[in-house]
N, C-alpha and C positions, 0 to 999 in steps of 0.2 A: 401970549401969556406967559406967564412964570414958571420956568422948567422945574420948580417945585412943587408944583400944582400937579395933583394926581389927575388924570382924564377919565373917565369912567362913562364909559355908552350905556344907558338903562335899557338899551333895545336888545343886549346882549343875552344869547341863553333862552334862560324862560321868562326875560322882559316885563317883570312885575315890580313889585315895591320891595321885597327884599333886597334888591341890589341898591334902593335906597338906603334902608333902615344898615345894612352893613357897611357901607360906606360913609354914614355919618359916624357909627359907632369906632369904625377905624381910625378916621379922621380925627377925631377927638383923643382917643387912647394916643396913637403918633404925633397928635399937633400939626400935621401935613394937611394944607388948605386941599379940598375937593371941587372939581369942578363937574358936576352929572347933565348928562344933556340926553335928550329923548326919555325920559322918564317914564316908566310904564308905559312904553310905548306898543307892547303887546296886547296891551289890557284893552276890553271895548269902550272904556272911558279911560281914555291915557292923561298923565299927568297928576299934579299932587290932588288927592282927596283930604276931606277934613282928616281924616285916622294919619294920612302921611305929613299934613300940616303941623298934627301934634307932636307928630316923631320930629320933624325939623325944630319946632320951637322947644321940646325938651333938652335935645341934643344942643340948640344955641345957649340956653340959658344955664347948663352946667358947666359949657367951657367957653362963656361970653364972647360965642363968634359973631363974626359980622357974616353977612347973610343977604345973599340978594337972589332975587326969583322964588322969595316964599310968599306966594299967593295962589289961591284955589288955583287950578288947571294948568299952573305952571309945566312946562317940559322941560325947564332946564333950572339948574340951582347952582350958586355958587357958594362954599361955605367955608370959612379961616376960623378954626378954633382956635384961643388963647390956651386957658389953663382948665384943668379941672376942678371944681369947685362943690366938693361934696354940702349936704345940707337936707333942709324940707321945702319940700317941693310940692305942688298939687297943680295937675293940666287934666281939663276937661274937653273932650272932642266934641261936645255940642252934636251928637248922633250915635247911631249904634255901631259906628268903627270901634275897631277892636285894641281895649286896653292893653291887651298880652301883648301885642304885639309893637305897640308904643312901648312898653315896658323892655323888649326885647332890644330897644335901640340904645337905651341907656345902661342898661344891667351891665354888660361886661366890663364897662368903664368904670363906673362905680363898684366894682368888686376889687379893684386896687388901690381906690383914692384914699387920701392922708386922713381921711374920716369916717364917721357913720353918715348915713342918709336914711330919710323918710319919704317916700313917695306917696302920693293919693291920684289915683288915676282915674276917670269919670267918664264912663260910655258903654260900648258892648264886652261884657265880660265870656258873652256865650255866642260866638258868630260862626257860622259857615265858613271856612278857607281860613280858619285862624285857630290857634290851639287855645281852647277853652282853662277857665281858671283851674281845673283838675287837671288838667296834662302838665302845666307848668307846676302846681304844688305837689302831683306825686312822681314824675317822671323827670323834669328839668331840673327843678330846684336841688332836689336831693345830691345828685349829682355835681352840681356846682359847689354845693357846701362840703363835698369831698375834697374841693381844690382848696378848702383852706377858709374861704369867707363863711360869714354867716348871712344867711337871708331868710325872711320870713315874711310869707305870702299869706295876706288874708281877704277874703269874701266880704266886703261889708255889704253888699247889695249886689244880687244877681240883674243882668241886664241883658235881654235877646235881643238879637236881629229881629225885625227891627225897630222894636222900641225905644229899646237902650236903656241909659237910666241905672245901669249899675255903677259898682265903686270897687275897685282894689286899695288895698293898703299893704305898701311892702317897706319893709326894715332892713335896711342893708350895713351890715359889721364888714368893715374891708379887712384882707389879709395883706401883709406885705409882699407877698408873691403868691401866684397860684402855684398849686402843685400839679405833679402829670397823673393823669387820668389811663387808666388800662382796662379796657371792656372789650376782651379778645373772646372770653367763655361765658357762655346763659347760665350754665349751672342747670340744678333742679329747679323745675318750677314748682314754687312754694303753692301759690292761691290762683286763682282765677274766678272774680265775681264780676258782677253786673249791676250798673244802675240805671234806671230809665227816669227823668225829672218832666215833669209837667210844669208850665206857669200859667196860669188862668186859664188852663184847657182841662178838660175830662180825664181823669185819672186812669180810664181804660184804654186809651192810648200808650200810657207807660206799660200798663199791663200786658197789652197785644203784644209791644216790643220784646218786652221778656219773656212771653210765651215760646216766640222764635229765637231768641237768643238760648234758651234753656235748652230748646229742643237741639239745636246745631251745635252747642259748644257742649253739651252734656252738664249742665247747671241745674242744681236745685234748690229748694228749701231757703236757706237763709244766704246763698250765694246771688240770688235775684230780689232787687230791692226797687221798689216803684217809691218816687218822692213825688209828693204835690206842693207846690210853692203857692202862698195867696197873697205875697208882698212884691211880685214882680211888676215892673212899668208897662206891661205887654204880654201876649201870648208867646210861648216859646217851646222848644221840647227839646231836649239831647238823650241822647243813651251812650254811655260810658260801658264798655268794658276794662278793666284792670287785671293786667296779666304780669303778676311778682315772681319773679325770680331771685337768684341769691343776692343780686348786685345792682339789679335796675328793675322797673317796675314799668311797662309798656302802658299806656292808654290808647286804645281805640274808640272815635267819637264819631257818633252821626246825629244829624239834625233833622228833625221832622219838616218837611214842607208842604205848603198848603196844596193837595191835590194827590200828594202822594199816600199811600196807604203805610200805616204803621208798619206792617209785615215787610213790605219792602226796602225801609228804613234797616230794619235789623237784619234784614238778609244781608244788606252791602256792608254792615258791621261784620256779622259773622263770617263773611268771607275775607275781609283784611284780616280779621283774627286768625282766620285758620292759617291764610298765609305765613304771619308770624310765625306762629306755632310750628309749624312744619319747616320753617327756615332754620332753625337750629341757632340763629344769629341772636346776641344780646341787644343789640341797638334796633329800634325801627327806622322805617323810611326819613320820617320828617325829625327824630332825634338825631341822624346822622347831620341832618343840615345843622339844626340848633347848636351843637357842640363845637362846629368850627370856629367859629369867632372868639369865643371864651377860650379855647384851647390855644389857639394861635396865638392869643394876647399872653397865654401864661407860660408853664413850661412844657407845653406838649401833651402829646398823648397818642393813643392808639386805639381802634375798638373796630369791631368786625360788625357789618351792617347786611342785610339780606338785601338789598335793593339801593341804587345810589340816583336817587331821584335828579330832574334837571335843575330844581331848586338848589340842591345841595355842588353840582357839577358848578353852576355857576357862581355859587357863592365861593367857590374854591377858587375861582380866576379873581373875583374881586378881591380876597385876601393875599393874592399874590402880588396885585398891584400895590399895597402900601406895606407890606413884609418881606421879608426877606428868608424866614422861617420856609423851612423844605416842607413840601404837603405830598406826599405819596399814597396814589392808589393803585391797589395791589389787588387784582382778580384771584379769586380763589375757588377752589372746587365745591360742588353743591350748593352754587349760585350764590356766595358770598364774596362781600367784598371787605379788604382790607383798610383802613385809612390811617395812615399815619403821619403825625405832624411834628415837625420838630425833630 
C-alpha cells in the first residue's frame, strides 16, 4: 500500500459510521487517499448501509474520487479524491437513512470550496441516533456561519423513520478561510422552549410529552408547542427542547417509539436537558463532536463541553491521522472539558 494512503481502522473507539464520515471529509479536504477497514465493525449490522453508501457517493461526486468497495455491506473502502468541485448536487438515500449525516460528510469541505453549492438530499430528516433537521438548523449551522461561510438549510419535506421520504435543501456560500471559534462561556440562559411534533399520529401524544416537559423543566403557555403534520410519508414523533443562551442554542431531542409511553420519552429528554443546564458548559455532548472536523479544517478554536463522548474521542483520533493540527483535551473543574484545536 502507498505510504501516502491514510489507514483507518473502522472498529476503533466507538466503531460506528462517524469514523467513515469524518475520514471521507478529511480525505477530500486534504486530497489524501484513505483506506478504511472493519467499517462499522461494532454495530449490529456491520459494513455500509444505504445511508453510508450515499455519504460515499456524495464525497465521490464532489471530489471525482476513485473508489473501490462502494457496495452494500462492504466493510472495506478505498477512496482517492482528486479536487473539490462545488456545484448543484442531488442525492437520494432510498430509505429513511439520515439526510443530516450525509450532509455532515460533505459540508465541512464545501465551506471553503472555490464556488457556491446547492445540495438536495432525500431520505430521513428525523431519525433516532442522528441529529434531526432542527438540531442542524438551530445549533450547528449558526456556529458554522460564524466561521465566515454562509449556509442556509431548508426542510422541504419531513421524513420520519422508518417511512423516510423527507427532503433537505442546502445552499452554501463558502468563505476563503474559516475564522476561529471560541465558546468557553455559556452566558445567561435567554430562553427555553419545547416542541412536540407528530406525523400521522394522534396529537395527544405530543400533548402528553409536553405535559411532562412542562412539569420537569417548569415551562408553560407559549413555551410549549404541539405540532401535527399531515403530509408525512409515515408515522413519526419527535420532541425538541431548545435552550438558547447568549452564544449558542442547544437542542435536545427524543423520538417516539412503538410500545414506549410518551411520558417515558419526555422524561428521558428532561433528564438530558437538566444535565446540560446544570453543567454550565456552552457546548453539549453531540455538538462537541460535530465541531471537531470544521474547526480542524479552518483556523481552529476552543470550546468547553460538559461531557466528551466516545464519538468525540474517536473523532479526535481520526482528525489526527489526517492533519498536524494540535488538539488538546483539558479536564477542568465542575465536570467540564476544554477542547482546544490549533
